[in-house]
LUMKE-303461 format. One record per residue: residue number from 1; chain; y, x, z of N, C-alpha, C in turn; residue in one letter. Coordinates in steps of 0.02 Angstrom, whole numbers, always signed. Each point is the difference from the previous one (the first is absolute). Layout:
<recs>
+-----+--------+--------+--------+--------+--------+--------+--------+--------+--------+--------+--------+
| num | chaine |   n.c2 |   n.c1 |   n.c3 |  ca.c2 |  ca.c1 |  ca.c3 |   c.c2 |   c.c1 |   c.c3 | residu |
+-----+--------+--------+--------+--------+--------+--------+--------+--------+--------+--------+--------+
| NUM |      A |      Y |      X |      Z |      Y |      X |      Z |      Y |      X |      Z |      A |
...
+-----+--------+--------+--------+--------+--------+--------+--------+--------+--------+--------+--------+
</recs>
This chain:
<recs>
+-----+--------+--------+--------+--------+--------+--------+--------+--------+--------+--------+--------+
| num | chaine |   n.c2 |   n.c1 |   n.c3 |  ca.c2 |  ca.c1 |  ca.c3 |   c.c2 |   c.c1 |   c.c3 | residu |
+-----+--------+--------+--------+--------+--------+--------+--------+--------+--------+--------+--------+
|   1 |      A |  +1194 |   +532 |  -1084 |    -20 |    +49 |    +40 |    -75 |    +15 |     -3 |      M |
|   2 |      A |    -40 |    -54 |     +1 |    -72 |     +8 |     -6 |    -21 |    +34 |    -64 |      K |
|   3 |      A |    +34 |    -24 |    -53 |    -13 |    +28 |    -68 |    +13 |    +77 |     -2 |      F |
|   4 |      A |    +54 |    +18 |    +28 |    +21 |    +72 |     +1 |    -51 |    +44 |    +41 |      K |
|   5 |      A |    -23 |    -29 |    +55 |    -49 |    +34 |    +43 |    -66 |     +7 |    -37 |      L |
|   6 |      A |    -21 |    -50 |    -36 |    -65 |     +3 |    -36 |     +8 |    +53 |    -57 |      I |
|   7 |      A |    +56 |     +2 |    -35 |    +12 |    +51 |    -50 |     -3 |    +71 |    +30 |      I |
|   8 |      A |    +29 |    +10 |    +59 |     +2 |    +65 |    +30 |    -72 |    +17 |    +23 |      A |
|   9 |      A |    -38 |    -43 |    +21 |    -67 |    +15 |    +26 |    -47 |    +16 |    -66 |      L |
|  10 |      A |    +10 |    -37 |    -54 |    -36 |    +15 |    -59 |    +19 |    +71 |    -25 |      I |
|  11 |      A |    +64 |    +16 |     +3 |    +20 |    +66 |    -27 |    -29 |    +57 |    +43 |      A |
|  12 |      A |     -3 |     -8 |    +65 |    -28 |    +52 |    +44 |    -72 |     +8 |     -8 |      T |
|  13 |      A |    -37 |    -55 |    -12 |    -70 |     +1 |    -11 |    -17 |    +33 |    -66 |      T |
|  14 |      A |    +41 |    -12 |    -53 |    -10 |    +31 |    -65 |    +10 |    +77 |     +7 |      T |
|  15 |      A |    +54 |    +17 |    +36 |    +12 |    +75 |     +6 |    -54 |    +34 |    +39 |      V |
|  16 |      A |    -27 |    -30 |    +52 |    -52 |    +31 |    +36 |    -64 |     +5 |    -42 |      S |
|  17 |      A |    -15 |    -49 |    -40 |    -58 |     +5 |    -43 |    +11 |    +53 |    -53 |      T |
|  18 |      A |    +62 |     +6 |    -26 |    +16 |    +51 |    -52 |    -10 |    +68 |    +31 |      F |
|  19 |      A |    +22 |    +12 |    +64 |    -11 |    +62 |    +36 |    -74 |    +15 |    +11 |      S |
|  20 |      A |    -41 |    -52 |    +15 |    -69 |    +12 |    +17 |    -39 |    +20 |    -60 |      A |
|  21 |      A |    +22 |    -17 |    -61 |    -36 |    +14 |    -60 |    +19 |    +70 |    -31 |      Q |
|  22 |      A |    +38 |    +38 |    +40 |    +22 |    +64 |    -24 |    -55 |    +49 |    -16 |      E |
|  23 |      A |    -53 |     -2 |    +38 |    -56 |    +46 |    -11 |    -40 |    -14 |    -61 |      D |
|  24 |      A |     +4 |    -63 |    -26 |    -37 |    -18 |    -58 |    +32 |    +22 |    -68 |      M |
|  25 |      A |    +64 |    +13 |     +1 |    +39 |    +19 |    -59 |     -7 |    +69 |    -14 |      I |
|  26 |      A |     +6 |    +22 |    -64 |     -6 |    +68 |    -17 |    +50 |    +45 |    +39 |      Q |
|  27 |      A |    -13 |    +64 |     +5 |    +40 |    +43 |    +42 |    +64 |    +14 |    -38 |      S |
|  28 |      A |    +15 |    -18 |    -61 |    +64 |     +9 |    -32 |    +53 |    -48 |    +31 |      S |
|  29 |      A |    -19 |    -54 |    +33 |    +46 |    -46 |    +31 |     +7 |    +20 |    +72 |      W |
|  30 |      A |    +67 |     -5 |    +28 |     +9 |     +8 |    +69 |    +39 |    -64 |    +23 |      K |
|  31 |      A |    -30 |    -35 |    +47 |    +29 |    -64 |    +23 |    +23 |     +1 |    +69 |      L |
|  32 |      A |    +56 |    -32 |    +17 |    +25 |     -4 |    +70 |    +23 |    -75 |    +10 |      K |
|  33 |      A |    -10 |    -20 |    +59 |    +27 |    -68 |    +16 |    +12 |     -6 |    +78 |      A |
|  34 |      A |    +58 |    -33 |    +13 |    +14 |    -15 |    +69 |    +31 |    -66 |     +5 |      S |
|  35 |      A |    -11 |    -34 |    +57 |    +28 |    -65 |    +10 |     +9 |    -11 |    +74 |      Y |
|  36 |      A |    +45 |    -45 |    +19 |    +14 |    -13 |    +67 |    +37 |    -67 |    +15 |      G |
|  37 |      A |     +5 |    -18 |    +60 |    +36 |    -60 |    +21 |    +42 |    +16 |    +62 |      L |
|  38 |      A |    +63 |    -12 |     -6 |    +49 |    +13 |    +51 |    +27 |    -66 |    +29 |      N |
|  39 |      A |    +17 |     -2 |    +62 |    +28 |    -60 |    +29 |    +52 |    +18 |    +58 |      G |
|  40 |      A |    +52 |    -43 |     +2 |    +52 |    +13 |    +49 |    +19 |    -68 |    +33 |      T |
|  41 |      A |    +27 |     +5 |    +58 |    +26 |    -59 |    +33 |    +65 |    +18 |    +36 |      Q |
|  42 |      A |    +47 |    -46 |     -2 |    +65 |     +6 |    +39 |    +10 |    -62 |    +43 |      S |
|  43 |      A |    +19 |    +11 |    +62 |    +10 |    -56 |    +42 |    +60 |    +15 |    +42 |      S |
|  44 |      A |    +50 |    -49 |     +0 |    +60 |     +9 |    +37 |    +11 |    -56 |    +52 |      F |
|  45 |      A |    +23 |    +18 |    +58 |    +10 |    -47 |    +56 |    +73 |     +6 |    +19 |      V |
|  46 |      A |    +38 |    -56 |     +3 |    +70 |     -1 |    +19 |    +42 |    +52 |    -41 |      N |
|  47 |      A |    -12 |     -2 |    -65 |    +38 |    +43 |    -46 |    +64 |    -33 |    -19 |      W |
|  48 |      A |    +58 |    +32 |     +8 |    +67 |    -33 |     -7 |    +14 |    -13 |    -74 |      N |
|  49 |      A |    -22 |    +43 |    -45 |    +11 |     -7 |    -74 |    -46 |    -56 |    -31 |      A |
|  50 |      A |    -46 |    -21 |    +34 |    -46 |    -49 |    -31 |    -70 |    +15 |    +22 |      G |
|  51 |      A |    -40 |    -53 |     +7 |    -69 |     +8 |    +22 |    -48 |    -12 |    -58 |      D |
|  52 |      A |    -18 |    +55 |    -34 |    -38 |     -6 |    -57 |    -61 |    +43 |     +2 |      R |
|  53 |      A |    -57 |    -26 |    +20 |    -62 |    +36 |     +5 |    -32 |     +0 |    -72 |      N |
|  54 |      A |    -42 |    +52 |    -12 |    -38 |     +4 |    -63 |    -65 |    +35 |     +7 |      N |
|  55 |      A |    -43 |    -14 |    -47 |    -62 |    +37 |     -8 |     -4 |    +19 |    -75 |      I |
|  56 |      A |    -18 |    +62 |    -16 |     -7 |    +23 |    -67 |    -65 |    +36 |    -14 |      A |
|  57 |      A |    -29 |    -12 |    -58 |    -64 |    +32 |    -20 |     +9 |    +29 |    -70 |      V |
|  58 |      A |    -24 |    +60 |     -9 |     +7 |    +37 |    -65 |    -69 |    +32 |    -16 |      L |
|  59 |      A |    -24 |    -17 |    -58 |    -64 |    +33 |    -23 |    +15 |    +42 |    -62 |      G |
|  60 |      A |    -30 |    +56 |     -4 |    +14 |    +47 |    -58 |    -67 |    +26 |    -29 |      Y |
|  61 |      A |     +4 |    +20 |    -61 |    -57 |    +32 |    -34 |    +26 |    +56 |    -45 |      V |
|  62 |      A |    -30 |    +55 |     +3 |    +19 |    +59 |    -43 |    -67 |    +32 |    -27 |      A |
|  63 |      A |     +4 |    +12 |    -65 |    -57 |    +30 |    -32 |    +15 |    +46 |    -54 |      G |
|  64 |      A |    -41 |    +45 |    -16 |     +7 |    +47 |    -58 |    -64 |    +19 |    -29 |      S |
|  65 |      A |     +5 |    +13 |    -65 |    -62 |    +20 |    -37 |    +24 |    +56 |    -50 |      A |
|  66 |      A |    -29 |    +58 |     +6 |    +18 |    +59 |    -42 |    -63 |    +23 |    -39 |      K |
|  67 |      A |    +12 |     +8 |    -64 |    -56 |    +22 |    -43 |    +21 |    +67 |    -32 |      Y |
|  68 |      A |    -49 |    +48 |     +5 |    +17 |    +66 |    -30 |    -67 |    +29 |    -30 |      E |
|  69 |      A |     -2 |     +8 |    -67 |    -53 |    +30 |    -35 |    +22 |    +35 |    -61 |      K |
|  70 |      A |     -8 |    +65 |     -2 |    +23 |    +39 |    -55 |    +78 |     -4 |     -5 |      G |
|  71 |      A |    +26 |    -16 |    -59 |    +70 |     -5 |    -10 |    +29 |    -72 |    +17 |      N |
|  72 |      A |    -44 |    -45 |    +20 |    +25 |    -69 |    +16 |    +16 |     -6 |    +76 |      I |
|  73 |      A |    +58 |    -23 |    +12 |    +18 |    -14 |    +71 |    +34 |    -69 |     +1 |      K |
|  74 |      A |    -18 |    -43 |    +49 |    +24 |    -64 |     +5 |     +7 |    -21 |    +73 |      W |
|  75 |      A |    +62 |    -16 |    +21 |    +15 |    -19 |    +68 |    +22 |    -74 |     +4 |      D |
|  76 |      A |    -29 |    -38 |    +46 |    +20 |    -66 |    +12 |    +15 |    -12 |    +76 |      N |
|  77 |      A |    +53 |    -35 |    +14 |    +19 |    -16 |    +70 |    +16 |    -72 |     +6 |      D |
|  78 |      A |    -20 |    -31 |    +55 |    +16 |    -69 |    +11 |    +22 |    -11 |    +71 |      L |
|  79 |      A |    +52 |    -35 |    +14 |    +24 |    -13 |    +65 |    +28 |    -74 |     +4 |      G |
|  80 |      A |    -24 |    -33 |    +51 |    +24 |    -68 |     +6 |     +7 |    -19 |    +77 |      A |
|  81 |      A |    +49 |    -42 |    +13 |    +10 |    -22 |    +70 |    +19 |    -72 |     -1 |      A |
|  82 |      A |    -21 |    -36 |    +53 |    +14 |    -71 |     +8 |    +16 |    -12 |    +73 |      L |
|  83 |      A |    +55 |    -37 |    +15 |    +18 |    -13 |    +68 |    +24 |    -71 |     +9 |      G |
|  84 |      A |     +2 |    -20 |    +60 |    +25 |    -66 |    +22 |    +33 |     +6 |    +71 |      E |
|  85 |      A |    +55 |    -38 |     +8 |    +34 |     -2 |    +65 |    +13 |    -71 |    +21 |      M |
|  86 |      A |    -12 |    -17 |    +61 |    +15 |    -69 |    +24 |    +38 |    +10 |    +65 |      K |
+-----+--------+--------+--------+--------+--------+--------+--------+--------+--------+--------+--------+
</recs>
């Protein structure tokens, strides 16, 4: 679990750095990035079918880079998600 969390944090840091450098790249490139962390919790008391509580965390990263100059067009998209439930 700790390893997965570290990888998710590194990925979000990388994407935010990638987004911050957008102004330094030529105007032919258009960059977009988004990332987030979602969490849920379920708790049951006196549940007849079984008493199974859980906590879930999901991290996601989405990014795109588009290049357009003259007759050359190039689109790149990346999406990744990582989750854990206990």
